[in-house]
N, C-alpha and C positions, 0 to 999 in steps of 0.2 A: 114483412113488406112495408111496414110503416117506417122502419129505420132506413130501408133502402130509398124510400121516397124523399127522405130528408136530404139526400145527396144527389138528387136528380136535378139536372139543369135543362131547361127547355122541355122538349117533349121526348128527349132521348132517355130511355130507361137506364138506371144505374146497375152495376154488376154486384152480385153478392160476394161475400168474403170468400166462399169456396171457389167461385169463378175467378176471382182476382189471384188467388194462390196458384191455381192451375195455369193461368195465363203467364204468371211470373216464372213458374217452373219451366213451362214450354219455351219461354223466351231465352232463359239461361241455357237450356239444352241446345237450342238452335243457334244461339248467339244473338246478342242485341244488335250486332253489326260486325263485319269483318275487321273494321278498324279498331274497335275496342279490344277484341281478342288479340290482335297483333301487338297493340301497345302493351297489353298485359304480359305477353310472352317476351317481348323485348325487355321489359322492366325486370322480369324474373331472371332472364339471361344476364343482364347487366349486374344485378345484385350478386349472382353466383360468381361472375368474373371478378367483382370487387373483393369478395371473400377469398377467392383463390389468390388474387394479387397481394392482399394483406398477409396471407399465410406464407407465400413465397418470400415477401419482403422480410418477415419476421425470421424465417429460416436463414436467409442470406445474411441478415444482420448478425445472427448467432454464429454463423460460419466465419464471417469477417472478424468478429470479436475474438473467437478462438485462434484465428490466424495471427492477430496482433499479439495475443498473449503468448503464443508459441514463439514468435519472433523475439519478443522481449525476454522471455525465459532463456532462450538460447544466448542472447546477448549477455544476460546476467551470469550465466554459467561460464561464458568466455572470460568475464571479469573476475571470476574466482568465487562466486557465491556458492554455498553448499546446497545440497539437495533439499534439506529441510527448509532453508530460506526460500528456495524457488517454489516449493509447495505452498508456503505461507503467502508468497507473492501471488500465486494462482487464486488463493482465497480472497485476497484483497481485490484482485482484478474482477472476480465474479461479483463482488459487492459494489463495484464502481459502475458509473453510468457508461453506456456503450461508447458515447462520443469522447469520453475522457480517457479511455483505456490506453491509447497510444502515448499519452502524456504521463503515465504513472511513474515511469522511471526517469523522467526528464524534469518534472516540476515538483518541488517539494509540497507545495500547497495542494496539488491534485492528489498526491499520495495520502496526505493527512486527511483530506475529506473522505477518501475511500476507506482508510483505516478506521475513521470514526464511524462510518456506516457499518463496517464489520463488527466493531465493538457494540454498536447499538443493537445489532441483531443477536448478540450473545446475552444469555441471562445475566442480570445484575449480580454484583457481589464478587466472590472468589473467581469464577470463570473469567470475568473480564480482567481481573488483576493478573491472572496467569497468562492471558493472551496479550496483555499490554506489554509485558517485558520483551517477548520476541519481536513484537511490532516495532518497538523503539530501537532494538538492535538492528533490525532490517532497515529501518529508516536511516540509521547512521551509516549503513553499509552501501546503500544504493548510490550509484555515481550520478547524482543530479547535476545537470549542466556540464557533464564531462566532455572534454575535447579529445577526440580520438588521436589527434596529432600531437598531443602533449604527453609523450611517452616519458615514464620516470627515468631519471638519470642515476647512474651508479658510479661512485668514486672508487678508484683503485685502493684497496685496503679496507674498504667499508665492511663492517660486520653484518652478516645476514643470518637468518635461521631457515632451516629446511625442516618441514613437518611431513612425516610419512606414517601411515597406518599399515600395519602388517597383520594379515589374517584376522581382520575385524577386531584387533586388539586396541590397546590404548595408543593414541598418537605419540610418536617418538620425535624428539627434537634433536636436530643435528646443527651444531654451530659451524659456520664456515665464513670465509672472507672472499671478497672479490679480488681476483688476481688480474683479470683483463676484461675489457669491455669490447666486444665485437659488434658489427652492425646488427646482427640478428641473434646473438648468443652472448652468454656470460660464462666466463671461466672461473670456477669457484675452487678454492683450496680447503681441504678438510684434514684435520689432524687424525692420521690413520691409527695412531696408538690408542686413542680414546673412543674408537668406533666399535660398537659391539658386533660380533660376527653375523647375527641375523640382519642387521642393517647393512652391513657390507655386501651380503649376498643379494639384498633387495635393490640396492642402488645399481641397476643395470640400465642399458639403453632402452628407451621406450617407457620407462617408469614415470608416472605422473606424481608430482608432489607439490606442496605449497611453499612458496618462497615468501618470507616475511622480512621486512626491512623497516627500520626506524627513520622516517623522513619528516622533517619539520615538527619534531616532537610528537609525532603520531605514528603508531604502528600501522603499516600498510602491507597488503598481501596480494599475491597473484598466483594463479595456477600455471606451472611450467612442466615441461617434459625433458627428461634426460636425453641428450643427444649422443653422448659418449663419455668414456672415463679413461684415465691413465693412472698408473700406479708408480710412484717413485718414493722419495722421502715423505711426501704427502699424497693423499688421494685427491686427484683433481677431476672435477666433473664439468662437462660442457652442457649447459641447460639453455632453454629458450630465453631470449631476452624479453621480458614482459612489455607488452604494448600499453597496458593500463595497469593501475594498481588501485585497490579500494581499501578503505579503513578496515583494519583487522577486526574480526569478530571478538568481542569481549563480553564478559558477564556484566550485567547491569548492577551497579552498586547502589543498593537501597540503604538509607539511614533513617532510623526512627526519629521522630520529633514530636513535640507537643508544645506548640507556641501559638498563643492567640495573636492575631494580626488584624489590622484594618485594611480594607481593600476598596479601591475605587474602580468602578466599571466605566472606564474612560470613554468607551465608544457608545455605550447605551445612554449615559447621562453626560452629554457634552456641556461644558461650561458656558458656551455661547447660547445654548438653548435654555438652560435653567436660569441664567442671568446672575447667579450668586456664586455658588460653589458646587462641585460635583458631589452627589450623595455618597456616603461611605457605608459599606456593609461590613458586618463582622464575620470573621472566619477563623480557621485554625489550621496551622501546618501540622500534618500528621506524619509525613514522610518526605524525604528528599531523595532525588536520583541525579544521575549525571546530566540528564537532559531537561529536568523540570521538577515540579513539586506536586505533592498530593495534598489537596486542600479539602477541608470540610466547611461547607457553607450552611448557615442556619436558615435564612429566609429566602435567599435568591442565589442562583448559580449562573455562571457565564455560559454562553452558548459556544459551539465549536467555532474556533477562529476569532472569537471576540477578545479584544485587548483589555487587560486589567493591569492594575498597579498595586503592588504591596507597598504600603506607606511606611512600615516600620519593621524591625526585626532583622535578623542576620541575612535573610533572603530578600530584602527589599529590592524592588526593581520592577521592570515591565515583563509581563507574561501574556500568553494567549491560550484560550481554552482548547483542549485537545479532545477529551472524551470524558463522559460521565460514567463513573464506575458503579456507584450505588446511589440512585436517586432517592431522596426522602422529601416528599412534598415538592416545594419549590426550591429546596436546598439539596444537600447531599454531598457525596464525595466526588471530586472532579480532579483530573490530572491536567496540569497546565504546563506548557512548554516555555522554556526560557527564550526570550527574544534577543537578549544580549549575545548569546552564543552563536546566533546566526548573523549578527551584524557587527557591532562595535567591539565585542569582547571575545572574538574567535580564538585568539591565542591563549587567553586565560582559560577558556573552556577546554581547549586542547590539552593544556598542561594539567588540568584537573582530571581529564579522562586518562591521561598517561599515568598519573599517580595512582589511579584506582583500577587501571586496566589489568585484567588477567587474561592472557590469550586462551581462547576456548576453541580448539580445533577438534574436539571430540566428536 
């Protein structure tokens, strides 16, 4: 009673702790007021609607992304890409940001960023090296900035190749020449004496095959369907005239190397910022490929898309970072892409790919 008296104001007696707990419980059960309970119910209902809305938005975004991927996969199949390449494109699309998926097959930089994300999600070392090769081949084959109205032209007498697989066996190559160019078809002539009987039986109307032609010193291919055939002194086939052609799939040519080089990180250390000269880091070229180099960095490595310059050696020039294959502290093994092959030295790079190319339609 002494404690209760401490909290007494005027002549009104104070409530004990037990009476206060009972009063509070009774007020909650009856409700402190209809307005408070109504606001609480509205707040709970609004929060539930917000959660449902977020869930629906997330599901619709996933459906929209899958639709975009399916549309692009169908487009790439029409261009002549193989099933394994389309499956790899699906993996790249799943690693890409949802807003950039429609641009994967249209902008090279968007595809490079998504491919780097896919490689970053792969364990370092040999698995990344094995995944890098098909990614580079797919990157070369994607028709970035392709114009649908720029159909490939065929000159009468031009040599072409037809590739056909019979009963899941090895792909067979058939040499042919263009005899006539029709608005929607090509008339091809084949030397009948050199055609094996299994291939002769397989070349019937409705059969799909791959048409490969050398244009601008680059092998290009497209999937076509046989419309008909005639037999005379030579076997003549009438096939679809390709609307588009993509660079032919070739094996990536790796060459071993062991060359110390000096490297400038031209974007990270700009000369205007440091005021004197761009710092130089040490590295080593450990392998070269058709599209870039594999470098080992000691103390610092370039980020994805960062421009660097090799100051000396046989591979001197400008490059940009593509993916880290094996990180070692701040350094490690990094694959960098050639910048000259995409801008000023396109013809030289095409000639190099032609000399190293081996058609791989398996």
